[in-house]
ROSE-4610 file (N, C-alpha, C; in Angstrom, 1 decimal, always signed):
// ROSE-4610
residu = [M/M/M/S/S/S/I/I/I/L/L/L/K/K/K/A/A/A/P/P/P/P/P/P/K/K/K/Q/Q/Q/P/P/P/K/K/K/N/N/N/A/A/A/T/T/T/L/L/L/Q/Q/Q/V/V/V/R/R/R/L/L/L/G/G/G/E/E/E/D/D/D/L/L/L/K/K/K/G/G/G/R/R/R/L/L/L/D/D/D/K/K/K/Y/Y/Y/A/A/A/E/E/E/F/F/F/L/L/L/D/D/D/S/S/S/T/T/T/D/D/D/S/S/S/Y/Y/Y/V/V/V/V/V/V/S/S/S/E/E/E/A/A/A/L/L/L/K/K/K/L/L/L/V/V/V/F/F/F/N/N/N/K/K/K/D/D/D/T/T/T/E/E/E/F/F/F/K/K/K/V/V/V/W/W/W/L/L/L/E/E/E/R/R/R/Q/Q/Q/Q/Q/Q/A/A/A/N/N/N/G/G/G/A/A/A/E/E/E/S/S/S/T/T/T/R/R/R/E/E/E/L/L/L/V/V/V/A/A/A/V/V/V/A/A/A/A/A/A/M/M/M/K/K/K/E/E/E/K/K/K/R/R/R/T/T/T/S/S/S/A/A/A/I/I/I/T/T/T/P/P/P/P/P/P/A/A/A/P/P/P/K/K/K/A/A/A/N/N/N/G/G/G/S/S/S/E/E/E/L/L/L/L/L/L/R/R/R]
num = [1/1/1/2/2/2/3/3/3/4/4/4/5/5/5/6/6/6/7/7/7/8/8/8/9/9/9/10/10/10/11/11/11/12/12/12/13/13/13/14/14/14/15/15/15/16/16/16/17/17/17/18/18/18/19/19/19/20/20/20/21/21/21/22/22/22/23/23/23/24/24/24/25/25/25/26/26/26/27/27/27/28/28/28/29/29/29/30/30/30/31/31/31/32/32/32/33/33/33/34/34/34/35/35/35/36/36/36/37/37/37/38/38/38/39/39/39/40/40/40/41/41/41/42/42/42/43/43/43/44/44/44/45/45/45/46/46/46/47/47/47/48/48/48/49/49/49/50/50/50/51/51/51/52/52/52/53/53/53/54/54/54/55/55/55/56/56/56/57/57/57/58/58/58/59/59/59/60/60/60/61/61/61/62/62/62/63/63/63/64/64/64/65/65/65/66/66/66/67/67/67/68/68/68/69/69/69/70/70/70/71/71/71/72/72/72/73/73/73/74/74/74/75/75/75/76/76/76/77/77/77/78/78/78/79/79/79/80/80/80/81/81/81/82/82/82/83/83/83/84/84/84/85/85/85/86/86/86/87/87/87/88/88/88/89/89/89/90/90/90/91/91/91/92/92/92/93/93/93/94/94/94/95/95/95/96/96/96/97/97/97/98/98/98/99/99/99/100/100/100/101/101/101/102/102/102/103/103/103]
x = [+0.8/+0.0/+0.9/+0.6/+1.4/+1.2/+2.2/+2.1/+1.2/+1.5/+0.7/-0.5/-1.5/-2.7/-2.6/-3.2/-3.2/-4.0/-3.6/-4.4/-5.8/-6.8/-8.1/-8.2/-9.0/-9.1/-9.8/-9.3/-10.0/-11.0/-12.2/-13.3/-12.9/-13.4/-13.2/-13.9/-13.3/-13.9/-14.3/-15.3/-15.8/-15.7/-15.5/-15.5/-16.8/-17.2/-18.4/-18.2/-18.7/-18.5/-19.9/-19.8/-21.0/-20.9/-22.0/-22.0/-22.8/-22.1/-22.7/-22.7/-23.7/-23.6/-22.4/-21.9/-20.7/-20.8/-22.0/-22.1/-22.1/-22.7/-22.6/-21.2/-20.5/-19.2/-18.3/-18.5/-17.7/-17.9/-19.2/-19.5/-18.9/-19.0/-18.4/-16.9/-16.2/-14.8/-14.5/-15.3/-15.1/-15.4/-16.4/-16.7/-15.6/-15.1/-13.9/-12.7/-12.5/-11.4/-11.6/-12.9/-13.2/-13.0/-13.2/-13.0/-11.5/-10.7/-9.4/-9.5/-10.3/-10.6/-10.7/-11.3/-11.5/-12.9/-13.2/-14.5/-15.2/-14.4/-15.0/-15.4/-14.6/-15.0/-16.3/-16.4/-17.6/-18.9/-18.8/-19.9/-20.2/-19.3/-19.5/-20.2/-19.7/-20.3/-21.7/-21.9/-23.2/-24.2/-23.8/-24.7/-25.1/-24.1/-24.3/-25.3/-25.2/-26.1/-27.5/-27.6/-29.0/-29.6/-28.8/-29.3/-29.7/-29.0/-29.3/-30.5/-30.7/-31.8/-33.1/-33.1/-34.3/-35.0/-36.0/-36.7/-37.5/-38.1/-38.9/-38.0/-36.8/-35.8/-35.4/-35.2/-34.8/-35.9/-37.1/-38.2/-38.3/-38.2/-38.2/-37.1/-35.9/-34.7/-34.9/-35.4/-35.6/-36.6/-37.7/-38.6/-38.0/-37.1/-36.4/-35.5/-34.8/-33.9/-34.7/-35.8/-36.7/-37.2/-37.7/-38.2/-37.1/-35.9/-34.8/-34.5/-34.6/-34.3/-35.4/-36.6/-37.8/-37.6/-37.3/-37.1/-36.0/-34.9/-33.9/-34.3/-35.1/-35.6/-36.5/-37.4/-38.4/-37.6/-36.6/-35.9/-35.2/-34.6/-34.0/-35.0/-36.2/-37.3/-37.8/-38.0/-38.5/-37.4/-36.2/-35.1/-35.1/-35.3/-35.3/-36.5/-37.6/-38.8/-38.7/-38.1/-37.8/-36.9/-35.9/-34.9/-35.6/-36.4/-37.2/-38.1/-38.8/-39.7/-38.9/-37.8/-37.0/-36.5/-36.0/-35.5/-36.6/-37.8/-38.9/-39.4/-39.4/-40.0/-39.0/-37.7/-36.7/-36.3/-36.5/-36.1/-34.6/-34.0/-32.6/-32.0/-30.9/-30.3/-29.9/-30.1/-29.7/-28.2/-27.9/-26.5/-25.9/-24.7/-24.0/-23.5/-23.8/-23.3/-22.4/-22.2/-21.3/-22.1/-23.3/-24.1/-24.4/-24.5/-24.9/-23.8/-22.6/-21.5/-21.6/-22.2/-22.3/-23.4/-24.4/-25.5/-25.1]
y = [-1.2/+0.0/+1.2/+2.2/+3.4/+4.3/+5.1/+6.1/+7.3/+7.7/+8.8/+8.4/+9.1/+8.8/+9.4/+8.8/+9.3/+10.5/+11.5/+12.7/+12.4/+13.2/+13.0/+13.3/+12.5/+12.7/+14.0/+14.8/+16.1/+15.8/+16.4/+16.3/+17.0/+16.5/+17.1/+18.4/+19.5/+20.8/+21.2/+22.0/+22.6/+24.1/+24.9/+26.3/+26.9/+27.9/+28.6/+30.1/+30.8/+32.3/+32.9/+33.7/+34.3/+35.8/+36.4/+37.9/+38.2/+39.0/+39.4/+40.9/+41.4/+42.8/+43.1/+44.4/+44.7/+44.5/+44.8/+44.7/+43.2/+42.3/+40.9/+40.3/+40.8/+40.3/+40.8/+42.0/+42.5/+41.6/+41.3/+40.4/+39.0/+38.5/+37.2/+37.2/+38.3/+38.4/+38.5/+39.2/+39.4/+38.1/+37.3/+36.0/+35.0/+35.0/+34.1/+34.5/+35.8/+36.3/+35.8/+36.0/+35.6/+34.1/+33.3/+31.8/+31.4/+32.4/+32.2/+31.1/+31.5/+30.6/+31.3/+30.7/+31.3/+31.6/+32.4/+32.7/+31.4/+30.6/+29.3/+28.4/+28.3/+27.5/+27.9/+29.2/+29.8/+29.5/+29.8/+29.5/+28.0/+27.2/+25.7/+25.3/+25.7/+25.3/+25.9/+27.1/+27.7/+27.0/+26.6/+25.8/+24.5/+23.8/+22.5/+22.7/+23.7/+24.0/+24.2/+25.0/+25.3/+24.0/+23.2/+22.0/+21.0/+20.9/+20.0/+20.4/+21.7/+22.2/+22.3/+22.4/+22.7/+21.3/+21.0/+19.7/+19.6/+20.7/+20.7/+20.4/+20.9/+20.7/+19.2/+18.6/+17.2/+16.3/+16.6/+15.8/+15.9/+17.2/+17.4/+16.7/+16.8/+16.2/+14.6/+14.0/+12.6/+12.2/+13.0/+12.8/+12.8/+13.8/+14.0/+12.8/+12.4/+11.2/+10.0/+9.8/+8.6/+8.7/+9.8/+10.0/+9.8/+10.2/+10.0/+8.5/+7.8/+6.3/+5.6/+6.0/+5.4/+5.8/+7.0/+7.4/+6.6/+6.3/+5.5/+4.1/+3.5/+2.2/+2.1/+3.2/+3.2/+3.3/+4.1/+4.3/+3.0/+2.3/+1.0/+0.0/+0.0/-1.0/-0.6/+0.6/+1.1/+0.7/+0.9/+0.6/-0.9/-1.7/-3.2/-3.6/-3.0/-3.3/-3.0/-1.8/-1.4/-2.3/-2.8/-3.7/-5.0/-5.5/-6.8/-6.6/-5.5/-5.2/-5.2/-4.5/-4.3/-5.7/-6.5/-7.8/-8.7/-8.5/-9.4/-9.0/-7.7/-7.2/-7.4/-7.1/-7.2/-8.6/-9.1/-10.5/-10.5/-11.7/-11.8/-11.7/-11.1/-10.9/-12.3/-12.5/-13.8/-14.1/-15.3/-15.6/-16.0/-15.5/-15.8/-17.2/-18.0/-19.4/-19.6/-18.6/-18.7/-18.9/-19.4/-19.7/-18.4/-17.3/-16.0/-15.6/-16.0/-15.7/-16.3/-17.5/-18.3/-17.7/-17.0/-16.5/-15.4]
z = [+0.0/+0.0/+0.0/-0.9/-1.0/+0.2/+0.5/+1.6/+1.2/-0.1/-0.6/-1.4/-1.4/-2.2/-3.5/-4.5/-5.9/-5.9/-6.7/-6.8/-7.4/-7.0/-7.5/-9.0/-9.7/-11.2/-11.4/-12.3/-12.6/-13.7/-13.5/-14.5/-15.8/-16.9/-18.2/-18.1/-18.7/-18.7/-20.1/-20.1/-21.3/-21.1/-22.2/-22.1/-22.3/-21.5/-21.6/-21.6/-22.5/-22.5/-22.0/-21.0/-20.4/-20.4/-20.6/-20.5/-19.2/-18.3/-17.0/-16.9/-16.2/-15.8/-15.0/-15.1/-14.4/-12.9/-12.3/-10.9/-10.5/-11.3/-11.0/-11.2/-12.2/-12.4/-11.3/-10.8/-9.6/-8.4/-8.2/-7.0/-7.2/-8.4/-8.7/-8.4/-8.8/-8.6/-7.1/-6.3/-4.9/-4.2/-4.6/-4.0/-4.2/-5.5/-5.8/-4.9/-4.7/-3.9/-2.4/-2.0/-0.6/-0.4/-1.4/-1.3/-1.6/-2.1/-2.6/-3.7/-4.7/-5.8/-7.1/-8.1/-9.4/-9.7/-10.7/-11.1/-11.6/-12.3/-12.9/-11.8/-10.7/-9.6/-9.0/-8.7/-8.1/-9.0/-10.3/-11.2/-11.2/-11.3/-11.3/-10.0/-8.9/-7.6/-7.5/-7.9/-7.8/-8.7/-9.9/-10.7/-10.1/-9.6/-8.9/-7.8/-7.0/-5.9/-6.4/-7.4/-8.0/-8.5/-9.3/-9.8/-8.8/-7.7/-6.6/-5.7/-5.6/-4.8/-5.5/-6.8/-7.5/-7.8/-7.0/-7.1/-8.4/-8.8/-10.0/-11.2/-11.2/-12.3/-12.3/-11.1/-11.0/-11.6/-11.3/-11.8/-13.3/-13.8/-15.2/-15.9/-15.4/-16.0/-16.0/-15.0/-15.0/-16.0/-16.2/-17.3/-18.7/-18.8/-20.1/-20.4/-19.4/-19.6/-19.9/-19.2/-19.4/-20.8/-21.3/-22.6/-23.7/-23.4/-24.3/-24.4/-23.3/-23.4/-24.2/-23.9/-24.7/-26.2/-26.5/-27.9/-28.6/-27.9/-28.4/-28.7/-27.7/-27.9/-29.1/-29.2/-30.3/-31.7/-31.7/-33.0/-33.4/-32.4/-32.7/-33.2/-32.6/-33.0/-34.4/-34.7/-36.0/-37.0/-36.8/-37.7/-38.0/-37.0/-37.1/-37.9/-37.7/-38.5/-39.9/-40.2/-41.6/-42.3/-41.6/-42.2/-42.5/-41.6/-41.9/-43.1/-43.2/-44.3/-45.6/-45.6/-46.8/-47.3/-46.4/-46.8/-47.2/-46.7/-47.1/-48.5/-48.8/-50.0/-51.1/-50.9/-51.9/-52.2/-53.4/-53.7/-53.7/-53.4/-53.4/-54.9/-55.0/-56.3/-56.9/-58.2/-58.7/-58.6/-58.4/-58.2/-59.6/-59.8/-61.1/-61.0/-62.0/-62.0/-63.3/-64.0/-65.2/-66.5/-66.4/-67.6/-68.4/-67.7/-68.3/-69.3/-69.1/-69.9/-71.3/-71.4/-72.6/-73.5/-73.0/-73.9/-74.8]
C-alpha cells in the first residue's frame, strides 16, 4: 500500500462564454477572492447548488432522460422493423453461375 494517495481525477472541462452585468461580475470576482478561488469554480459550484436544490428541475430532468431512453428504444425498434420489411420485399439478387457468360 502506498504512503501517498493518488491525486483526485480532474473532471473534463468545457469552455463557456457568459455575459454578465458589471455589478454581477464584480460580486463574482469578490466572492472568488473571498474563497481564494477562481470565477470558474464559483460559477460551477453555484450551478451545482442550484441543480441539486431545484426539485422541479430534478423531476423534469428525470422525465427528459426517461423519454430519451424510450425514444432511443423506439428508434432501434423502428429501424429493425424497416430492415425486416425491406429484406422481405426485396427479392434476393440472382447468383451468377457462369451460364450467363455463354449466352
